[in-house]
MARVOMI-329258 format. One record per residue (C-alpha): x, y, z. Coordinates in steps of 0.001 Angstrom, whole numbers, padded with zeros to 6 digits, always signed. Example, Ala and Ser with C-alpha at 12.3 -4.5 7.8 and 13.67 -1.06 7.14 Angstrom:
BEGIN
+012300-004500+007800 +013670-001060+007140 
This chain:
BEGIN
+074038+055528-064801 +075933+057733-062024 +077494+055864-059808 +075809+055925-055936 +077416+056406-052935 +078741+053055-052400 +080580+053357-055686 +082257+056567-054236 +083135+055049-051182 +085095+051980-053008 +086663+054217-055918 +087791+057513-053751 +091351+056208-054235 +092976+055762-057810 +094711+052563-056439 +091918+050192-055826 +090488+048755-058905 +087102+046821-059797 +089325+043277-059401 +090461+044155-055842 +087311+044638-054972 +086120+041262-056436 +089319+039761-054383 +087638+041364-051145 +084112+039810-051586 +083731+037054-053807 +079979+037666-053331 +079863+040898-054937 +079213+041311-058626 +081232+044437-059928 +080580+046219-062954 +082588+049467-064275 +079206+051714-063936 +077018+050078-061085 +077061+047350-057702 +074668+044910-057903 +072363+044555-054495 +074669+041438-053166 +077148+044139-052450 +074793+046644-050935 +074903+043285-047960 +078436+042936-047938 +079902+044160-044178 +081031+047599-043733 +084909+046416-043088 +085020+045091-046532 +084808+048726-048081 +086888+050277-045211 +089558+052137-046616 +092247+054355-044652 +092746+057553-047318 +095567+057697-050348 +097677+060391-048654 +097748+058252-045436 +098859+054914-047777 +101230+057252-049530 +102886+058451-046138 +103205+054798-044863 +104801+054336-048222 +107394+056767-047845 +107931+055827-044067 +108918+052191-045928 +111321+053545-048546 +113127+056058-046866 +113690+054008-043693 +114988+050835-045737 +111817+048948-044871 +112814+045998-047158 +115652+045340-044455 +113141+045829-041491 +113448+042780-038787 +109624+043069-039479 +107486+044190-042540 +104803+041579-042498 +101916+042661-045030 +103810+045559-046233 +103997+044113-049635 +102302+041812-051831 +103953+038304-050814 +107258+038821-049120 +109163+042177-049581 +112535+041909-051351 +115600+041859-050094 +116539+045232-051968 +115059+046873-054883 +111484+048470-055296 +108845+046953-053261 +105192+045766-054494 +103013+047344-051876 +100298+045404-050931 +096756+046305-051986 +095102+049629-050964 +092542+048617-048153 +095232+046217-046324 +096924+049147-044581 +095657+048283-041369 +097193+044944-041188 +100948+045954-042493 +103363+045268-039537 +103025+047731-037067 +100214+049805-038106 +097294+050328-035879 +094076+051705-037314 +090933+052898-035731 +087728+050661-035163 +086255+051474-038521 +089561+050820-040353 +089332+054622-042070 +092265+056203-040622 +096017+055318-039104 +096302+056210-035689 +099419+054527-034573 +102457+053036-036004 +104929+050968-033640 +108099+050160-035214 +110382+050715-032110 +111796+049068-029046 +113541+046368-029256 +114122+048038-032730 +112938+047064-036037 +116127+047582-037966 +114999+051009-039192 +117864+052850-041361 +117344+056244-042953 +115475+059306-042529 +112058+060138-041449 +109407+061365-043885 +107021+064261-043042 +104080+063030-041251 +101435+065581-041264 +099280+063390-043870 +098592+061118-040853 +096482+063613-039139 +094838+061212-036696 +097973+059730-035470 +097746+059113-031755 +100891+056645-031453 +104229+056824-032967 +107141+054884-031840 +110319+054266-033796 +112720+054213-030653 +115757+051971-030547 +116571+051893-034798 +119095+053702-036572 +117541+056689-037999 +119443+059943-038637 +118090+063286-039958 +115637+065470-038388 +112795+064870-036257 +109538+065472-038258 +107107+068110-037169 +104220+067548-034976 +102433+070642-035958 +099688+069248-038107 +099234+066094-035907 +096557+067211-033358 +095634+064004-032126 +099508+063004-031242 +099151+061577-027771 +102543+059423-027327 +105740+060064-029704 +109259+058061-029259 +112084+058494-031260 +114854+057823-028676 +117509+055784-029151 +118459+056930-032963 +121257+058949-035012 +118907+061794-034997 +120076+065607-035198 +118822+068950-035530 +116260+070396-032930 +113340+069083-030904 +110028+070111-032904 +107799+072397-031564 +104938+071304-029595 +102501+073844-029543 +099231+072656-030498 +099505+069007-029283 +097119+069426-026610 +096766+065965-026111 +100355+064734-026077 +101028+062879-022866 +104370+060840-023726 +107474+062383-025380 +110809+060837-025644 +113816+061555-027624 +116726+060012-025611 +119893+059679-026780 +120210+060964-030189 +122408+063817-031223 +119605+066468-031098 +120962+070369-030476 +118825+073391-029748 +116797+074563-026918 +113785+072387-025189 +110750+074092-026984 +108147+075506-024655 +105635+073028-023142 +102976+075390-022239 +099639+074521-022805 +100304+070340-022839 +098018+070123-019632 +098075+066257-020427 +101751+065652-020754 +102855+063371-018238 +106348+062074-019427 +109084+064344-021413 +112181+062596-021938 +115090+064190-023839 +118302+062704-022329 +121425+062048-023644 +121837+064785-026283 +123572+068230-027466 +120510+070788-026011 +121659+074057-025078 +119298+076867-023556 +117450+076402-020274 +115160+074103-018382 +111329+074450-019465 +108611+075898-017335 +106731+073272-015983 +104938+074833-013255 +101491+074263-014980 +101929+070661-016239 +099855+069164-013193 +099729+065780-014624 +103497+065539-015099 +105215+062576-013696 +108333+061757-015619 +110651+064887-016610 +114224+063622-017976 +116467+065869-019678 +120143+064622-018455 +123515+064519-019984 +122987+067919-022149 +124323+070994-022077 +122068+073086-020281 +122527+076245-018267 +120295+078481-015826 +118597+077932-012887 +116378+074986-011420 +112432+075469-012786 +109950+075608-010004 +108642+072070-009224 +107319+072432-005748 +103847+072027-006980 +103804+069162-009372 +101880+066968-006805 +102045+063664-009749 +105852+064370-010186 +107772+060781-009628 +110799+061342-011665 +113369+064040-012484 +116592+063891-013505 +118775+066879-014909 +122130+065167-014561 +124941+065805-016229 +124253+069537-017428 +125630+072845-016495 +123062+073864-014321 +123416+076857-011379 +121840+078500-008828 +119833+076664-005910 +117565+073477-005669 +114218+074474-004795 +113719+074144-000898 +110711+072248-000976 +110806+068927-003553 +107254+067232-004495 +106462+064579-001768 +105820+061899-004779 +109171+062243-005921 +110770+058689-006210 +113927+059652-008388 +115553+062720-007861 +118757+063243-009787 +120600+066884-010396 +124258+065509-009914 +127047+066702-012304 +126248+070384-012227 +127064+073582-010927 +124088+073851-008083 +125104+075680-005116 +123135+076366-001981 +122054+073290+000413 +120709+070114+000059 +116739+070481+000358 +114809+069201+003306 +113841+065335+002792 +111234+065045+005636 +107977+063513+004205 +109223+062374+000864 +108274+058319+001637 +108516+057522-001638 +112052+058639-002436 +114093+055588-003820 +116965+057452-005662 +118603+060623-004990 +121849+062076-006435 +123718+065483-006088 +126976+064440-006185 +129389+066422-008359 +127942+069925-007338 +128770+073180-005321 +126345+072340-002407 +127576+073368+000853 +125800+072780+004688 +125148+069207+005913 +123364+066566+004819 +119704+066713+005984 +117969+064050+008113 +116971+061043+006208 +114531+059574+009044 +111712+058366+007341 +113125+057389+003776 +112298+053703+004036 +112424+052773+000104 +115792+055163-000334 +118167+052648-002063 +120316+055278-003396 +121836+058357-001657 +124616+060404-003526 +126164+063641-002362 +129651+063338-003058 +132309+065873-004464 +130561+069292-003034 +131280+071216-000008 +129547+069658+002498 +130457+069546+006458 +129212+068307+009597 +128711+064852+010154 +127021+061749+008156 +123073+061793+009687 +121607+058489+010804 +121139+055628+008554 +118692+054063+011161 +115639+052518+009230 +117337+052512+005860 +116726+049106+005518 +116453+049248+001615 +119647+051291+001265 +121863+049801-001250 +124186+052630-002181 +125796+055555-000026 +128303+058150-001599 +129811+061050+000606 +132769+061304-000119 +135285+064299-001501 +133640+066613+000963 +134641+068269+004221 +132509+065564+006339 +133680+064955+009916 +133098+062807+013193 +132620+059060+012744 +131141+056301+010719 +127307+056163+011937 +125832+052694+012957 +125358+050336+010490 +123401+047862+012183 +120181+046947+010425 +121612+047940+006667 +121756+044425+005406 +120941+045514+001781 +124169+048165+002089 +126697+047454-000848 +128433+050397-001551 +129624+052678+001169 +131618+055795-000299 +133139+058271+002298 +136357+058849+000639 +138607+062177+000909 +136566+063501+003543 +137776+064564+007309 +136438+061347+009380 +137868+059658+012508 +137281+057213+014645 +137507+053431+013766 +136130+051026+010933 +134413+048685+013491 +130972+049322+012298 +132042+047452+008599 +131186+044210+010642 +127769+045099+010834 +126884+045224+007062 +126848+041576+005702 +126209+042504+001939 +129128+045294+001835 +130667+044562-001505 +132701+048213-002252 +134123+050280+000772 +136002+053645-000191 +137100+055024+003329 +140696+056277+001545 +142065+060122+002414 +140273+060416+005805 +141883+060079+009469 +141004+056579+010696 +142486+054867+013489 +142594+051615+014780 +143019+048095+012875 +141482+047062+009889 +138485+044647+010789 +138407+041352+010331 +137000+040895+006688 +136530+036952+006356 +133336+035750+004547 +132463+039175+003676 +131427+039789+000033 +133879+042893-000661 +135130+043069-003959 +136959+046600-003124 +138346+047656-000132 +140573+051125-000171 +141163+052384+003185 +144740+053989+001823 +146238+057404+003429 +144867+057118+006554 +146441+056214+009974 +145330+052391+010846 +147203+050533+012451 +148060+046771+013614 +148538+044066+010443 +146208+043420+007413 +143916+040768+008267 +143441+037159+006437 +142169+037950+003127 +141879+033919+002087 +138040+033980+003152 +136845+036834+000857 +136798+035416-002305 +135340+037924-004526 +137867+040535-003303 +139462+042486-006821 +140812+045397-005193 +142287+045917-001564 +144600+049207-000958 +146020+050064+002427 +149051+052018+000930 +150119+055015+003344 +149315+054005+007095 +150926+052558+009859 +150251+048831+009393 +152703+046203+010939 +153198+042420+010551 +153267+040673+007557 +151605+040914+004022 +148773+037978+004000 +148519+034806+002262 +147338+035849-001074 +147041+032004-002654 +143291+032202-002410 +142575+035380-003771 +142348+033708-007064 +140156+037278-008091 +142157+039798-007252 +143354+041961-009679 +144836+045172-007946 +146529+044575-004323 +148563+047933-002384 +150389+047784+000907 +153152+050476+000059 +154341+052782+002577 +153364+051153+005828 +155686+049080+008508 +155552+045866+006792 +157849+043130+007507 +158406+039615+006471 +158621+038576+002723 +156140+039032-000335 +153697+035926-000321 +153352+033763-003407 +151451+035264-006569 +151540+032203-008779 +147853+031509-008269 +146645+035212-009058 +146143+034934-012679 +144395+038187-012578 +146851+040207-010887 +147301+043458-012861 +148729+045826-010188 +150765+044716-006857 +152294+047461-004788 +154273+046744-001726 +157196+049889-001986 +158299+051464+001004 +158357+048709+003956 +160748+046489+005348 +160076+043227+003145 +163004+040894+003138 +163285+037637+001259 +162973+037367-002532 +160959+038096-005596 +158643+035186-006069 +157572+034234-009450 +155592+036183-011698 +155508+034861-014937 +152019+033388-014442 +150414+036694-013658 +148687+039170-015779 +150642+042274-014126 +150489+045760-015574 +152334+047161-012434 +154557+045778-010188 +156331+047849-007092 +158563+046821-004611 +160854+049375-004486 +162464+050979-001005 +162384+047280+000752 +165009+045059+001956 +164700+042529-000617 +167338+040059-002165 +168383+037559-004834 +167634+038233-008077 +164927+040015-010594 +162441+037016-011538 +161685+036139-015187 +159556+038768-016628 +158709+036798-019602 +155437+036485-020806 +153850+039747-018797 +153079+040985-022315 +151003+043616-020372 +153536+045293-017846 +153975+048975-018369 +155739+049811-014936 +158382+047557-012768 +160133+049421-009906 +162359+047237-007795 +164786+050311-006662 +166572+050695-003242 +166412+047187-002526 +169546+044676-002132 +169047+042664-004891 +171939+040704-006906 +172473+038985-010548 +171569+040228-013909 +168839+042468-015398 +166389+039814-017023 +165588+040357-020453 +163251+043115-021384 +162815+042123-025008 +159230+040425-024859 +157513+043300-022839 +156276+045702-025916 +154025+047730-023022 +156644+048214-021127 +157254+052105-020268 +158821+052505-017100 +161873+050216-015800 +163686+051269-012392 +166201+048754-010982 +168624+051431-008797 +170401+051342-006010 +171053+047641-005788 +173427+045329-006371 +173151+044055-009920 +175876+042939-012258 +176546+042160-015682 +175517+044141-018712 +172262+046437-019665 +170192+044114-021720 +169006+044843-025118 +166642+047610-025444 +165897+047628-028988 +162732+045952-028980 +161367+048098-025833 +159479+050195-028239 +157219+051672-025570 +160212+052066-023027 +160272+055917-021638 +162158+055762-018316 +165117+053339-017596 +166723+053798-014547 +169237+051528-013104 +171874+054063-011630 +173790+052776-008289 +174586+048839-009104 +177924+047050-010024 +176585+046831-013985 +179404+046725-016671 +179644+046612-020455 +178624+049396-022894 +174995+051290-023381 +172735+049558-025693 +171123+051089-028368 +168171+053463-027087 +164555+053040-028160 +163049+055952-029759 +160276+056640-027465 +163086+056868-024179 +162842+060105-022394 +165044+059640-019007 +168171+057516-018817 +169575+057191-015248 +172922+054677-015350 +175345+056360-013114 +177360+055117-010812 +178233+052016-012496 +181331+050736-014592 +179985+051009-017869 +182277+051649-020555 +182666+052424-024098 +181146+054959-026493 +177617+056403-026581 +174831+055049-028428 +172819+058170-030105 +170766+059771-028180 +167082+059515-029343 +165198+063225-029835 +162634+062735-026665 +166041+061738-024807 +167668+064940-025734 +164453+066993-025337 +163793+066306-021973 +167411+066995-020519 +167008+064633-017444 +169308+061590-017881 +172731+060873-016029 +175428+059053-017282 +178433+059652-014801 +180255+058444-013002 +181354+055894-015437 +184015+054618-017136 +182945+055480-020388 +184839+056859-023702 +185160+060476-023353 +186675+060536-027348 +184613+063422-028961 +182029+062068-031352 +178984+062890-033241 +176482+062117-030464 +178144+064595-028262 +175695+067417-028441 +172659+065406-028035 +173853+063637-024971 +174752+067377-023533 +171011+068452-024204 +170191+064895-022797 +171754+065536-019718 +171665+069315-019314 +175243+069737-019011 +178077+070595-022055 +180323+068674-022328 +177912+065570-020942 +181021+064663-018732 +181888+067900-016986 +179434+068416-013805 +179625+067932-011098 +183265+066330-011136 +186231+068617-009766 +188477+067736-012878 +185408+067531-014980 +186034+063759-016332 +183069+061327-016298 +184887+058842-014488 +186588+060907-011808 +184754+058445-008926 +186375+056037-010003 +190056+057596-010508 +189589+058845-006731 +188524+055694-005376 +190776+053234-007168 +193950+054739-008790 +194831+056415-005520 
């Protein structure tokens, strides 16, 4: 007897054996040539089976992406999947129960594969997907996939396709014919080539390909009336801005971090909530923002834009505004009514005038107006209770630093201005990590820092400060301390409990000894030149990162310490002291040695090759041994004089100063 329609349905795949059918319905009596009437009463779902070709496509996906090592692979294997080796796949007819697989209502076709975010540990390459002609949703984001993105031309039903956050290479697939495509994401891979044409994708709502190596121009999107999100940031795209004014549903546009040129459209879609086009080469003016009531994030920093900052009135949802590093002029606009504003960046322009009224900006955390042409005082900062970062350096601010007590400041930089008065108390600013007021006209004493436990960097150099350096022992996070170029007196406090990388206290009136530096294993630069320090230079042998040491123009005595373990040392300057003894063996990385105007004796050590090549060292005057030696040629090169003791002394002897002073 020939098999009937039900027989054909069951046996359409070579994978299905009669015993498989018996397992699915114990009430069915199966023979090799016919089905009993009992089978005819079985539910349709018992007989629903995806085509063999679709099953093969699934198993190829499993095998090519290391399915046995997936985080979850429930039901893909008959029993538990082995940790390695060839899996025994579950029987045909179970595919719709496999982890991450979705079928249509009749269980006859695979329409979805979801093995993506937060990731399922897919490792390997993606196979061809052409056999999954009914596939609507495909998500393998946030895995470890390599190789190319599979073609989509044979997937006419595809609606959502996400391969973002992998290691994929090659080009983006052509999207022509994917007329139902609504969501396409391939962000954060290593894809190259051009963005394909989006023509005809009338249902496209999200297109996201940021964080790749894409080149070419932005595609024409003018007819994509459903487009809501377009991201192509952080690629290598060139050319101009596409026409976007008529995209009434566009809420998110990010093309930052490319090489785009030309102007921005004068009118942006009023629907935009996020507009990001910073770090390009765009020119022209910032577009008018009136009527963009949904705008929350606006970034055009680091371009070549000119003109004024437009009015921000009515942008009640705006929380981030960045137009820094352009060629903007004029004044800062009024910020009144921007009650949600959290971050404002307008530095590195030519903006003039004064800071606007900041009253009512209770959420403002970052105000960056560095390297502009602003004037006036900083009193308005007291109106911002949530301010955490103020970047105001490189302007023309005058007046005093406002009271900072009780603020939430983490960083305050106002160096290179014309501020006067004293530095306010910092003891009630517990979160402060960075404070820099270098190069102003400040007077008075340095503030007490004993309560500033979070301080990482403190700078008050080149002012007119007096008094002593405060105790630093409690600042266990301190890395940078710079008070050079003042009129400070007293001694240098203990430094051993800090994590200093740089200590600068040169050009003051400090007395006493240089403190113990042992334990400062991160120290790279130490400068106490041009003071009145006495005593010996402390041991430097336990400072493996030290590159620069300067203690010249003091009254130091004793010998130069052992430098043999200072492998990183590049500059050592101790001229114009009262040092004696011989010059020790020098580290191989040294490129400048300045030891003149001391009382050093003995023969010269070998000159490191870096020192000889630099030609900027000074040895004289000192009563050094002038007996010709094997190292003379290198020292001639290191000092730039031949012989090294000859210039600029009248009788061409390195100890001329001592002869003239002591022997007369």
